[in-house]
N, C-alpha and C positions, 0 to 999 in steps of 0.2 A: 678596465677601458681598451687596452691593447688587444684583448682576444676579442671583445665586440666587434672594434672595427675590421677585424680580419676574417671574423665570421658572416658579417655583410659585405665584404669585399669577395668572399668566395662563392656567393650567391651572384655575382656579376659575369658569369661566364661567359654570356651573349650580351654583355655590356658594351656594344660597338662603339661607344664614345671613347671609352679607355682603350680599346682595341686601337682603336684610329687612332688616338695620341702616341701609343706605344708604338704603332708602326710608322708613325709619321718620322720618327728616328731611321726609318729604312731609307727615308726617300734620297736621298745621294746614294743609294743603290738600288735604284727603281728596276734599271735592268736586269741586275743578279735576281730579283725579287720576281720578275714577270718570268724569266728564265727557269727559276724553279717551278712555277707553275705550269708552265710549258711542259717540262719534265713530269710532273706530277701525272698531267695526261697522258704523256707517253706512256709513263710506266701503267696505268691503267689498261691502255690499248695492248699493251704487250704480254699482261699476267695472263690473260687466259688462252694465248697463242699455243703453248706445246701441250697443254692437256687436250685441245680442239684437235691439234696436228695428232696426236696419241690416237684419238677416236678416229679419225680419218684413216690412220694407216690400217686399222685393226679391221674398218668396213670395207677397205679398198684391196687388203692382201690377198683375198682369195678371189676377186675376179680381175685380177691383173693380167693380160694375156701374154703368152709367150713362155709360158715353162719357169723353171727354177731360175732361170739367169734372168729372166725380167723382172720377177721377183724382188731377188737379189738387190738390182740397181734401183727399184723401186725403192727397198729399205734404206739403201746407201743413200739417196736422194731424201728422202726425209730425214735420218741421221744428220745429215749437213744442215738440211734447213734447221732443225732442232737446236744445232751447236750454236748456228749463227744468230738464232733468235736468242740463245742462252747469252751467247757474248755480248750482243746488243742490249739484253735487258739488265746484264750485270754492269755494262757501262753507264748506262743511264743512269740506273740505282748508286753508283759512285758517284757519277756527277751531281745527282739528288741531293746525296748525304753531305758531299763535299760543299756545293754551296750552299746549303742551307745551314750548315755549321759555321762556313765563313760569313755569312750573312750575319749570323748571330754574334759573332765575335768581333765582328765591326761594329755593329749597334753599342754593345756593351763597350766598346772601347770609348765610343764618340760619348754615351749616356754617364759615364764614369767619370771622363773629364768634365762635362759639364754639372754634376753632382758637386765634386772637388771645387770647383771654381764658386759655385753657389754656396758652400760651405765656406771657403776663403771669406767671403763678402758678408756673411752672418754678423748680426749684431751680436756682442758677446754676451748678451742675456739669452741667446740660444744656447751657449754653450752652458751657461751657469743652471739651465732646467732641463738639460739634456743630456743623459749619461754618454759619455764616450764610446762606450763599447756599442750602444744603439746605433750613434751614425758611422759605427765602422760597419755593423751589421749592414746600414743600408748601402753603403759604398761599395762594401763587397760583396757579402751572401744574395741580397736582396737583387742587385744588378746582375750577377751572374744569374740567376733564375731567371730574370728577362731572356738571358740568353737562350733557354729552352723553349720558349716561345715559339722562336724561329727554327731551331735545330729539331725539338720533338714536341712542340705543341702545334698551333695551328696549321701551320703549313704541311707536317707529316698527317696529321689529321685529314686535311683535305685530300692528299693523296691515297689516303689509306679508304676515304669513302669512295673515289671515284674508282679504287681497285675492287671494292665490294659491289659497287655498280655494275661495272664490266663485267665481272665474273659472275653474277647473277645473271646479265643478259646473255652470257654464254650458255649459262647452265639452262635458262629458259629455251634458247633457241636449240641446245640440243634435245633435249626432252623434259616437256613443261610438266607432265606427270611424275617424274622421277623428280624434279625440282621441288615440286610440293612435299611430296614424301619429305626428302631431306630437311625439307624447313621446318616439319613437324615439331622438333625438338627446340627453336628457336626463342618461343616465349621463355623458356627456361631459361636461356642463354641472356636474355634483356633482364631478368629479374636478378639474376646472378650479378650481371657487370652492374646493374643499379646499386645493388648492395655494396658490392666491391668499391664502387668510386665513393660512395658516402663514407664508407669505413676510413678508405686510403686519406680522403679528402680531410677529415678529422684529424687522422693522425699527422697529416701533412703539415696543417694549423699548429698542432703541438709542437712539433718537431720545430717548426719556424718560431714559435714563442720562445724555446728551451734553447735555441740555438742564441738569440738576442739574449737572452738571459745569462747564458754562459760567457759571454763576449764581454758584456758589461762588467759581471762578478769578476772575471779574471784579468781584464784590464783595470779596474779598479783596484784589487788587490794584490797585483803585482806592483803597480805604482805605490801601493800603503804599504809593500812588505816589511818597510824599517818600523812601523808603528805596530805592524801587527807581531813581528819577533819582541821588539822591546816591552810590549804589554803581554807575553806568552800568551797569545790569543789565537796560535797554530791549530789545537784541537777544536773549537768553537767552530772559526771561518773553515775548518774542513769540514765539519759536521753541515753546515751550509752548502758547502759545496757538494758534497756527496749529495744531499738532497736535489740540487739542482741536476746534478747528472744523472740521476736516477729518474728524474722526470723526463730528461731528454732518452734515455734508454728505453723507458717504459713507452713512449711514442714511437720511437723506431719499432719496439717490439710489436706492437698493436701493428702497425703498417705491415711488417713482416707475416705476421699472421693473416693478414687479410691477402696478400699474395699465396702464402702456403694452402689457402682454402681455395681463392678462385681458380690459380690455375688448373690443379687436378679437377674443379669441377667442368671447367671447358673439354678439358681431356674427355671426360664421361658423356660429356655431351657428343663432342663430336663421335667418339665410338657409336652411341646411340644411334646418330643420323646415317653413319657408314652401316651399322648393322641394319636399319629399317632399307636403306639402299640396296645391300644386298639381299635382303630377304623378298622385297617386290620384284628386284631385276631378273633374280636367278629364278623365283617362281613362275616367272613366263619363259625363262632361257631353256626351262627344262621340257618346254612342250613344242618347241622350235627347233627345227635343224639346219643345218648349212648357213647360208648367207645372215637368215635372220638372228641367229645364235650368235653369230660373231657380231653382228651389228650391236646386242645388246652386251656382249664383252665389252665392245669398245666402250660402249654408254657408262659401264659402271666403272672400268679404268678411267675414263676421263672425270667422272663424277667424283671418284676418290680423291684425285689431282685437286680437281677444283674444290672439293669440301675443304680438304687441308689448306688450299691458298685463301679460302673463305675467312677460316678462322685463324689464319695467322695474324692478320690485321685486328680482328675481333678478340684476340686475346688480349692484346696492349692497347686497343683505342682507349678502353678506360682509365689506364693509367695516364695514356696523352693527353686524355682530358682532365686528370687531376695535376697532370704537370702544366696544363695551360690555365687551370685554375689558380694553383700555387704563383706561376708566372705574373699572373694578374695580380694577384695579393701584393706580390713583391713590387710590381710596376707600380700599383696605386701608392705603396710606401714610396718609392720612389719619388714618383709624382709630387707627393705631399713635401718632400724636401724641396723640389726645383720650384713648386708654389709658392713656398713660406717667403714672404715678401718683408719678412723682419730685417732688412738690409739696411744699410747706410746708403740712403741714394744720393747720388751726385747731383746737386744742381745745375741745371743746365747752363745756368749764366756764369757757376764758377769759373775761375781762371787761375792760372799759376801764379804764385808770390815770391819773389825773393825775400825772404823773410829776415828784419833786422833784430827783433826781439820784443817788440814792446808788447805787453799784455796787458788786457783789461776784461775784469768779471762787470756785467751789469745788471745786477737785480736777478742773479743765477739761479732759477730752482731746478729740483730734478727729483726723481723718486724711482729706485727699481720695482717697486710695488705701491701702485695707486694709493694704498691707504697706508703707506709708510715712507713718507717725506724723508730724503736723505741730507739734501740743503734745501735751505729756506735764505731766500733772496740775499745771496753772497754777492757782493761788491768789493772788489780791491782793483789796484793799479800797481804795473811792475814795469818802469823804465827800463829801456834797452840796456842790455850790460849789467844790471841789477841781479842780486840776489835774494828771492824771498824765500822764509822758512814757515813752513807750517807745523803748527803742534797742536795736540789734542789728545783725549783720551781715544782708545779703541772704540769704533764705530761712529766716530763723528763727522767723517765727511772726506776726510784729508784725501786719500786715495782716489776717491770720487772725484775730485776735483782735478786732478791729473787725465782720469781717463776721459774727461768732458773735452780738454785742452785738445788732443788729437782726435779727438770724436770717435774713441772707442765705444762710446753710449752718446747718446743724443741729448741734450739739455730741453726740457719739458718748457720753460720760461726765460725770460732776462735775455740776455746776448753774450757772447763772447769774442772779443776784439782782438786781433793779433796787427801790429801796425796799423790800428784803425779802420781795418776790414773785417767784418764779420766772418767767421771761420767757417761757415755754410756757404761762402762766396768764394772760398779758396778750395783749389781741388784738394781732395784726400791725399793723393801723389806726392802733390807740390808741400801740403801741409805735414804730412808726416816724415816725408825724407829729410825735413828740416828740424826735427824734433827726436832727440835721443834720449830712452827711458832708460834707467838703470833700476831692474826691482830689487826686494828683498832676495825672493826666491830667484835664483838665477837660473834660466833655463839654457841649457846648453844640447845641442844635438849629437848622435853619434857620430865620429868622425874627427879629422884632425883639427887643432887648435887655430890653424890659419882658417880652415873652412867656417867654422863657430866665429872669428872673430870680423870676418869679411861677409859673412852669409853668403859664399860664393859669388861674390860681386867680382866680374874681371876686369872692372874699371880700378879696382886697389889693387897695387903689385905687391908683392913679398916686402920690397924695400921699404913701401910705405909704413906696412905693419911693425917692421923690427924698429924703424924710427920710430915711430909712435910709443911702441913698449919701451924706447930707452927713454921718451920724452915723461914717462909716469913712473919710470924705475923698476918693470917687470921684466927686463929682457933677459938678465941673469935667472931668475926664476923658470922663465920657460926654456932657456937653453941648458938648464940641469936637467930637463925631464928627456926620457928616453925618444929620440927623435927630435928633440928641440919643438920645432913649431909643426912637427908633423904628428905631433905624438895625439894618439887617439884618446879621447878622453872619456869615450863609451858614452851610453845612452844617459841624457841628464847630467853630464860630467861626472859618473860615479867614480871615476878613477882620482879625483881631486880634491881637497877639502872646501869648505862654505867659504872661507878667505881667499882661496885660488880661485875660485869662480866667479866670486864678486870681483878680483883684479881682472879678469878677463872679459868681463860686461862693462869693466871701463873701458879697455882697450877698445871694444866693440863700438864703444860710444864714441870715443873721440876719432877712430877713424872714417866715421859717417861726416864727420864736420860739421854737427848740428848748430843751429843758431839758438836753439833753445835745448837745455838741458834739465833734465827732471829727475831726480835722486830720490826713489819711494823707499825709506828704509833701509838705504845701501850701505849703511855702517852698521845694521843693528847685531849681525850676525859673525864679524869679524872677531880674531883672537887679537892678543895684544902683540904677537909677533910681527902680524901684518898690518895694524892699525897704523903705523906710519906710512907705511906705503900706500895704504887707503887715503889716507890725508893728504898725503903729498898729490896723490892721482885727481882728487876732488880740485885742489888748489891748480892744478895744469885745466882740468877740463872747464871749469867755472871761469877760467880767466878770460875777460872778453865777452862773456856768454851771458844772455840771460838764465837764471837758473832758478830751479825751484827745488826746494829740500824738504823733504819731509824726514824728521830725525827726531831722537829723544836725545841724541849724546850733546851735552853743552857746548863742546870743542866744536862740534860743526853749527849749531845753531847760532851762536853768538856773534859769528864772523858773517851773517847776514844785516844787509841793509836795512831790511823791512821783516817782521815777522806778525803772524798772525795767528790767532787762537781760536778752535773751531770749538765748539761744546753742542752737541745733539745737531748738528747741522747748522747751526748759527755762528754766525762769526762775532764773536764776544769782546775779542782786543785787538789793537792796530798799534805795531809802532817798532821801535829799536829794543835791543836787549835792555840796556838801561832805561829807556823809558817805561817798560812793561815791568821789570822788576819795581819801579820805583811805586806804582800804583798798588803794588800788595795785593793782588787779585787774583785771577786765572793761572797766569804765565807763573808769577811768582810762587804759586802754591806747588805748581806744576817741577819747577826748578828744585824747590825745596826737598820734596819728594825724592828725586831724581838723585842729587847730592846726597841724601840718607843713603839710597841704594849703594852709590859708588862706595861713601864710606865705609859701609857693611861688607 
């Protein structure tokens, strides 16, 4: 599917709607854009001047009056003019290259900010079905390719076309017959350029696909390295990587082969054109004497220079068209990210709410996939400051409930109320800032403990961090680490145990002073040495707060004021620990199984 999309996109090289959308990002820099076009026109004007000056010099040198000194003075003047034009042309070319590159990088910066901002507001279901490596490719590689539309694509192509037109005009002005002779091999060049463009285009598409596959594969396997090594799957995964890497290599080699064939062909065609020029002009020059022969000599020299200048952009114009195509392919993919409307839309009537903590589910239904409902007509009520425990088998919908409360997903039916207000009428920032979630799989960023527990919020002081750590009893544990609160936990907290990471997640929750606390299997991965610390942290955290706890440990569940039992997305039981045990149904059976496991 991805390859088909890219192939279709690659045919849209003159899709002006797509180009317009991409160039819309250059609107804040319109003055630089128009300056680059103006410089392209100047380059086209200056390109043929020096060859024409050489032709003029050879034509006039024999008829300069005044003897040797006058000729020498004339040549000095022409040389100075050549140097001046060379300096001016070089300066213009420098400015043109700098401004187009500057423009490309500015646009890339703006697009990358917009793309990342869009990804930050995606519905979580987008991350469920999109590989992280693919989004990484969109944010980095594809956006970088858009830069080349400006620095190596459309604007340089315009400049090259203008230069070609200016050089052809100069050639026809100098001698239209020699111009036609020199253009005889051009059909061969057009054919070679077409096949080169098509070949490299296919290779570039393959390279882009291979890069996306490599990024996704490496990202996934580095994240899952523990599983790979634990199940001795290194050799199998290495074989997969070698295969993907070979596809990337082969795609690049195909492109290299096309370049290796095309550039020598262009050189042969250029040599053929110069050969025709010399043969035709020299044939006439042999029959002439004096000034006429000097005129022919001047034309030959000028035409050789003009031909080289004409072939210089022709050598690379096909390559630039491919750069433009790949930039547009990448641009289309990036625009798909920006156009994706699967985001949580803020209700225009939503208002900030100082949450007290009362939660009510009214006939809530939800499904990740239309064909597979996850929650069916769920209703329950949690008074302010009380604790609700949710239990049920894996896949029963426990974690989905907490995802709906802070609107990580949007429920499809029913309503969820906080303090009697529908969560859709509360701003996302207000809602989420007053809900703290402690997950089973704690995610820590590379950086210090302080940065991780405060999430770099400048409003949280170091003193507050230390006081909170003392409150839940983990200050001593942190102080024992090298550097204390400045200890670098590395990516995903790799230098800490699962229990230590869990303790830090409790500290992070406490620092943000939430009105509602959610613990999702937060005690399932702790060891016996840290269990007391965890239980103490839970007591501190839940005190005076509305809390929802998903857990299997009896010690955690039984303290809840209310317990609900889920089974296949249905609420099948509700009550206190004692009430549910007395029913001898789902909950009692689950507790019996848990006690048997603990006994074993």
